N, C-alpha and C positions, 0 to 999 in steps of 0.2 A: 215717636216713630223709631223702632230699632234699625240700626244700619246694618246691610249683611256682613257677614265674615267669608269673602269669597275670593278668587281670582280675579273676578269680571267688575269690582266695585273699585274706583280708585278714588286717593285723594291727591290734592294737588296744595304745595306750600311755595307760592311764588317771592322772587324777591325784589319785584319792581324795577329790576334791572334787564330782565329777560331769564334770567335764571331761576332755579327751582329746584325742588326737591318734588319726588313724587314716588308711589308705591301703591299697591294693593291693601285692601282693609284686611287681608289674611295674613299679610306680611311678606309673601313670595312675589320675589321680583318677576314679572312675566315679559316685560319688554326691556330692551337695549336703553331705553329712555329712564326706567326707573333708577333713581339715585338719592343719596341724602346729600352730595354736594355735587350739583352742576353748576356750571358758571358760565356766564357770558363776559367772554373776554373782552369785546367791542360793543357794550350795550346797544342795542339789545342782541347782539349777533356773535359769531365766533363762539358758539358755546361748547363747552369740554365736560367730560365728567370726570372728576377728580375721585369721590369716595362714591361707590355705586352701592355699597351696603355693609353689613358685618355677620359675623356668625357670633354668637352669643349664647349663655348657658348661665344658670345659678346653681350654687350649691348650697342645701340645708343638711342640717341631721339626717334627714330621712331620704337623701339622695341629691341627684345631678338632674336638672332639667332644663330643654332647651328653651329659648325665648325667639329663635330664628328659624326659619324653613328655607330650603332651597330645592330647587329640582335639576336632576341628572339624568342623562340618558342611558337608557332607552325613554323610561318615565318614571324614573326614580323618585321620591320626595325623601329627603333626610334633614332633620328628623321628622318620623311621620306624626307626631302626636300633637294632631290639631288640637284635639280637647281641652289641651292647656289653657288656649285663648278663649276668652269666655266673653269679651265684650269689646266694642270698637266706638269712640267718639269722636266727632268732627269739631265739635265747638268748644273751646276757642281755638284748638289746633288740636291735629290728630293725638288719640290717647289710645292705648293698647291696654286690656287688663287680663294677666295670665294669675290661675289659679291653680294651687298645687294641691296632692293629695293630702298633705298633712294641714291643711286648713289655710296655710298662708297664701299670699298673693304679692304681685309684682304688677306695678303701673309703669309703663313706658309712655313718653311723651316727646313730642317733639314740634317745633316751629324755626320757620325762618324769619328773621327780624327785617322789616321792609328797609330798603335801600343798603343791603350789605348782603356780600356773597358769603353767606354762611348757614349752617343749620347747627341748632341748640336741641342736644337730647338729655333728658334726664330720666334715670329708674329710681323709682320709690318704693321699697319694702315694707310690707305690712304683716308684722309678723313678729314674735317675742323671742324665736331663735336665733341662734347667730347664723348671717347666710352671707356669701361672697358671688360677686357678679364676675364674669369674664367674658371681654368683648373682643373679637377679632375684626379689626377694620378690615375691607375688601377694597383695594384701590385699582385705578386703571390708570386714567392721565389720556384721554383720547376723545377724539372729535364725537359728540353725541350721536352721531349718527353711525357710527361704525362701531366693531366689537373687538376687544383687546386680547391677545393671545400672549401665552407665555415666550419670553423671549430673554435673552441675557444682558439688554440693555437697560431694564429697570432698575433703579438705585432704591434699595430696600432701605439703606442706612438714613436716619435723620440728624439733623443737627440741632441745638438747642438755641434759643433766643427768649431770654429771659424765662419765662415760665411755660411759653410755648414749646413743642416740637413741632420739626416744620421736614417735610419731605419736597423733593422736586423730582419726582419720577423719570422724567426726560427733558433735555434740552426744549426750549421752546413751549413749556408747558407751565401754566401757573402754580405756584409753590403751594401746597395743603398744610395749613398750620392749625396744630391741635392744641387745645387747652382743656385739663381734664382733672379732676381731684383723685383718679386713680395711680397705680404705678404702671409705668410701662416696663414689657419687658420682651428684650429683641428677640424674636423668634421668624425668621424670614421663611415663607412658605407659600408655595403656589397653589391656589384651588382652582383645577382644571373642569372644563366641561361644565359650567353652569347652562342650563336650557330654560330658553326662554318662548314659552307657549305661544304666546301673540304673533312675537317674530315667525315662529314656525307656521303659525296660519296664514300669516301674510306671504309665504314662500320667499322669506329673506335670511338672513345670516342668523342662526338661532344658537348659536354655541360661544360661549366665552371663558377665558383663564382672565381669572384676578387675583393680585398679587397681596399678600397678607404680611407686614413687615414685622409684625409682632402681636403682643396680647397686651390689653389693659385690664387691670384687676381692681375690684373694688369691694370694700368693707360696706356691706348694705346698714350698716348702724346710723348711717347718713345717706341722703339721696348720691347716687351716683350721677355725674354729670361729666358730659362730652359736648364742647364745641368743637366745630369743623369751621375753618376758614379757608377762604380762596385769595391769591393775589400776594399780598407781603405785608413787611411791618408799617406801610401807611395806610392800609386800608381802613374802613370805619369800624369795621368788628374790632382788629386789634385794636385802634383807637378806643374804643367804647369798652374794653377791657384791661385799659392799661392800669397795670399795679394791682389789678384784683385777683382774688382767689376765683379760682373755675365757678365754684358756688355761687359767690356774691356776683360775678358777672352775670351768670345764668337769671340770678333772682332780679334782677335790675332790668336787664334786657326783656325778660318775659312780662315784667310789668309796666314798662314801656312798649310792648307790642299789645299786651292785652288792652289798654288804655286806648291805644291807636285803634283797635278792632271793635271795640265796646261804640267807637263814634258812627259806625255805620248803623242805619238804623233797621235794617233787615240782612239776613243772610243774603240776598239778591244783590244787593248793594255792595256787600263784601266780596261777592263772586264778580261782579264786573269789576272791580277794582283790580281784580287778578290780571286783566289785559292791556291796563295803563302802565305803560313802562316809560321808562327814561332813553331817551335818544340824543344825542349830544346835550345841549343846554334846554331842549324841548321835551315833547311827549310824544309817544305814538301809541299805536295799539296792536297786540299780538294778535295774531288772526287765530292761532289756535295753540293748544299744548297738547302733547310733548313735541310736536317738529316742525309747526310751522313759525316764522318770524311775521315782519308787518309788511303787509300788501295793501296796495291803492284800493282795490274794489271793497274788500273785506272792510279795511279801515273806515271807509265812508258809510257803507250800509251797517254796521256795529255801532258808530259813533252816534246814531239816534237814540238808539236803545240803552248803550253803556254810558251816555254822558247826558244827552238832551234830556231823556224822558227821566232822568234821575236828578237834574239840577246841576249837571256839572258842566255848567257854560265855560268857565276859565279853562278848565280842559280840553274842551271841543275848540275852543279859540286856538290855543297853542298848536293843537295838531294840524287844523285846516289853516292858520298861517302859515307852518311849516310847509305843508305841501303846496300853498299857492306860489311859493316861489322857485317850483321845478316846472311850471307849464313851458313845453317845449312845442311848437308849430300846433298849438292848440291841445296837446295832450299831457297828462298829467303820468309819469310813469306807474306802472302796476307794482314794481317794487321801490322801495326807499332805497334810494343808493347808498351803498358804504363807502366809507373812504377808500379811494382809488377805484371802484367799482363804474362801470357805466350802468346807467338808468336802464332799465327795460319798459319799453315802450310798446306791450304787447295785449292791451285791452282798448276796446272800442267804449266799453261803460263806465270804465274805472272815474274818468274825469265828469262824466254825464252825472255820475251818484255824488261827486263832489261838488256840483253844483247844487244838487237837492239837499246835502248836508250843510252847505253856505245859507242855503235860503231859509231852513229851520232853525239854525242858529239863531239868524238876524232875527226873525220872527220871534223867538223864546227871547231873545235878549231884551227886544224891546216890551214884552209884556211883563218881565220882570224887574225892569228899570224903573223906579220911580222918577218923575220929572225933578225932583227935587235934589236927587244925588248926582254923583259924577256917573255917567254913563259905562256898562261895562264892557263895551266897545268903544274904541275911540274912533273920532272921524278919519285918520291916517289908517288905522286896522280895517276899519269897513271899506275903505277906498282900495286897499291892497286887495281884499277878498272879493270886490266886484271887478275891478280888474281883469282878475283871474277868471272869472266867471263868463266877462266880455270877449277874452282874450279864447277861451275855449271854443266858443260859441261860433267866433269869426274863424276862427282855424278848421273847426269842422265843417262849417260853411262853405269855405273856399276850396278844403281839401286838405287831408294830409296824410299821415303814413298809412301803408297798407288798404288804398284806395278807399279811405274813409271820406265820403264827400255828399254834400248835399244833392239830391237829384233834382230833376226839372219840377216834380210833383211835391217837393217842398222836406220829402222823406230822408231821412240817412241811409245811405248805402254803405256797406263795409266789408273788406275781406279780402283775401288772393288764397290761391292755392298753399297748402300746408302750414298755415297760421291758423290759431283757434282762438278768437279775438272776445267771445262773449264769456260770461261766467261757465257757460258750458264747456270748458276747455281741455277736455282728456285727450291725450295723444299717445297713442302705441307706436315706438319708433318714429317712422315718417308719416303714418296714419292719423289724420285728424278723426276722431270717432263723431263727433258731432260739429262739422264745419261751419254749418249755418252762415252761408256765403251768399250777400244781397242786402236784404232788409229784415231782419229778425223783429220780432213783433215788440219783446220789450226794450230793445234800444230804439224802437219809436217812442215808447211811452217816455222813456226817459230823455228822448230829443226833443219829444212836444212840451215835456215838463221844463227843461233847459230852455226853449226859445220862450215860452210863457214869463219864467222866471227873468230873463233877459232882456224881453219884453217893457218889464217895470224900468230896469235901468235906462233901457236906449229904445225908443219907440218904435225905430227901423225893423226891429224882428219881431214885433207885433203882426206886419202884414206877413212876414213869412210863417209864424206859427198858424196863423188864419188859414193859411193854403194847406199846410201839412196836417191842420186836423179835420180839414175839408176832405183831403185825400184818405187820412187813415180809415176810417171807417169802410169809404167806398171800396177801399183794395185789400183791405183784410177780413171782411165778414166772408164767413163760408157758410153759406145757407144751408148746405147738405148737411153739415154737422151742428149748426146752430152754436157756432162759436168761432173763434178767430184762427186763421192762418197761424202756423210758426214763424214761416218766412215768406215772403213775397219775393218776386223777380230772383229766384233763384240761381246763386251762380253768377248773378249780373243779367240772367236771359230774363229781359221784359215778358212779364206775363205768367211767368213759371212759378209754382206755388208747392208750399211744403206744407200739408195738412196733417203733421203729427201732432197729436193730441199731446201737448206738453204743458208745462205750469206758467209758461212764459207769459202766457196771456193775460194772466191775473192781474199783471202791473198795468194794464189797460182800466182797471176797475179799483185796485186798493195797493197799498204799498207805496203810493207816492201822492203829495200836495194835491196833483189835479187829475181827476178822473177823466177818462176819453170817452167812456160808453154810457150811457145813461137810460133810461127805461128799461123795456123788454130785453133788448139786445145784453144790456149789463147782467140781469138776472139770469140769461141763457148761460153768459160764460161762467158765471160763479157756479152755476147748476153742473153745468160740463163738467169744471174742475172738480166739483163736490162728488160727484158720481163716479168718476174714473180714476181720479187721482189722489184724493183725500185719504190720509190713513191716520191712525193716532197720534203719532210722532211727527208729521208733515205732509208734505206733497211727493207724491211720485214723480220723478222727472219724465215718466213715458208711460201713457196709459197700458193696462196690462197685455191687451187685446193687439197690441201694435209689432210689426216685424222688428226684432231683434231685440226684444224685450228681457231684461234679465232680470229673474226674482231675488238673487241673492248678490251681493258685492264681495266676495270672496276669492280666495285663492293666491296666485302669486301676482305681481303687481300688473304684468299686462292683461290678466284677466280680469282683475280688481277696475285698472282704468277703463277696459271695454265697458264694463256695466255701469261705470261711474256717473252717467246721466241718461242711462237705459231704462229708468225704471226706479233705480235707488231712490230711496227717500230721503228729503232734504229739511230738515225740521226749521230752517230758518224762513222758510217760504210759507210756515203756520202765520207770521205775520201780515204781508199783503194779503192771504187771502182771507182770515177773519176780518181784517179792515175791510175787504171788498164783500164779505158776507154781510158785516153790518151796514156798509153804505145802501145796498141794495135794498133794505129793509128799512129804510129812511133813517138810519142813525139812531132810533129811539132808544130811551132808557129798557124798555123792555127786551129789543132787540139786542144790546148789549148784556143784559143779564143772562138772556138764554145763550149768548156766545160765551161766557164765561163757565157757565155750567155744562156747556156741551164740548167745548174744545179744550178748556186749561186741565181739567184732572190729569189727563195721560201724562202729559207735560209736567205736571208738578210732581206725580210718581216718577216720571224718568230722571228728576232730580236726585233721586236717593237711590238711583240703583246702578250707574254706571260710571261718571264720571260726577262724584258726588259736587251736588248743590251746583250742577254744569247740566248743559244737554250737548250731546254728541254732535259732531259733523254729519253724519249719514246715519241710517240705517236701512235693513232687507226691505226691498219691497215687497216682497210676500209675506203674510203672517210666520211668525209672531213679529216681524219687524225687528229684529234683531239688532241693537244699536252697532255700528262700525265706525271705523274712521278715529279722526282725533276724539277722544273722550271729554275735552274741554275746547270747546268752540264758541270764538267771538261772536259771529254774527247769530248764531243758534241762540245764545243767552241772549245776545242784543234784542233780537226780533221779540222773544218772549217778554223780556223788558218794559219793550216799546208798548206791546200789548197790555200788559200789567200794570202798567203806570200814564199809560196816555191814550190810547187807543180805546181801551176798555174803560177810561173813566167818564162819570156822568158829568 
């Protein structure tokens, strides 16, 4: 299937440390996050952009031809001859082919070596004529959320270190190391007013100035090589290239990286690996590229597909052990604390998702480990995870932050004004868009699953589970709509009800180890969700006929945040929906086959249209359901993989 050549299809090359290179298949940078060298100074956080891109052209006896494209205000594309770009390939790494009028062509390829803050580029000329390539690196040295503007402080002059050229544009910014087989000419110049279309559409700062210290020129009788690296002389990339020519270093690192990528059985497995990054001596999961880091809720939801469904139990174990040590008053932080930063305990459901993830890891380990070999999880590790589970349940039961507590009916109440504790957490200024204070339905599904799991470790929780289970269906069933209420005891007012038709009720039937509804009522819930919320890319967050429904998630931040959970489609919810759909049909091989044919094709097609080999964070509620948000989202891909390699397996 040919990949699109446009500004909407994006590629991603992660480094396994939180940094990455990314861009569009057309070559135009449309986001402030598109860059060749974007490094995580405190993996996986502290991200900074060092090399944004380049201006480049090739010269042959028949003329000079551009191989880069930039956009400037008001909407000027220069150079404008996009017809020279004839092909883009993603495997084993991004590769562009440019065809010129004289019949010659140029291949441009790049990869990011795993575990190194670097980007390796190579250009190969195909033709008998003499040709030269000129590349002007475009640099900044800024926070990845910011934009860069012309100023007198930028340091254009490089220093030399062995075969490397080294720039430090500003104090406090990592050095940029450059190894090349071209020759450098110092010609400092500012490129002004790059226009980023995606930022313009998102109502954010969309103009940027970049500094170009000079030109790199290459004789294309041999492949042209440019290796970009961050940090310093002791970084892994400079060590790997120590004493080697640029060409040899490129060849050896490319061979190593290609061998690593070949170990993944499918492109899905390799895409999943993009989100698994280093944090300290352990591992964590990036919630989404290009702008998210690691978050508790996203980590525990994503882990089931990115790790467990793909058999990467050791990675899942590392992640869950690291988080288990952060329990405080029964809660896990929703943001993993950085050095010197206070943990953010602002989620009612992250801790409950942790319990589900631990339960499924322990089950998977028990099934995978033969009795004759050493167990995957030691008794000490199991005890650490189980103690965290029990500490969470006990903390929630007795009461913890934000009025989270077990009520007299056994169900879990949570929330206070000004706080957004569920996954529907958008906030505009001081206004919480979906406060959902009281007893949200998916929180009860998670709480009951947590009690059921805890009851297998300590029988005193079994009685609590039975009380809560008996009250759940009685209190949440909405006979008028033949489905579940979204929240009961709204704002902690006994008996008050929120009947908004939202996808959260699907977790009472699918997406969790234990279903809370069975028979006709379970089928009615699935039917209601399918009739009003299902789209080809996921579930709407609110039914179209509801007050406050937003058909599109567009515009400046305030407008987008207000629409975020008011209709906007979430692909990650396709996992629990399809699982529920299968369960109410008996979980038969026939129902699974029907689900594969009915629900997966649009998601598979989406893998090739926005974030390549990935699924987006969100999409518009109304057709054509244009993808929005992060093009590379962990829980979207994770739930797709959980379906593909677990739920839909016979």
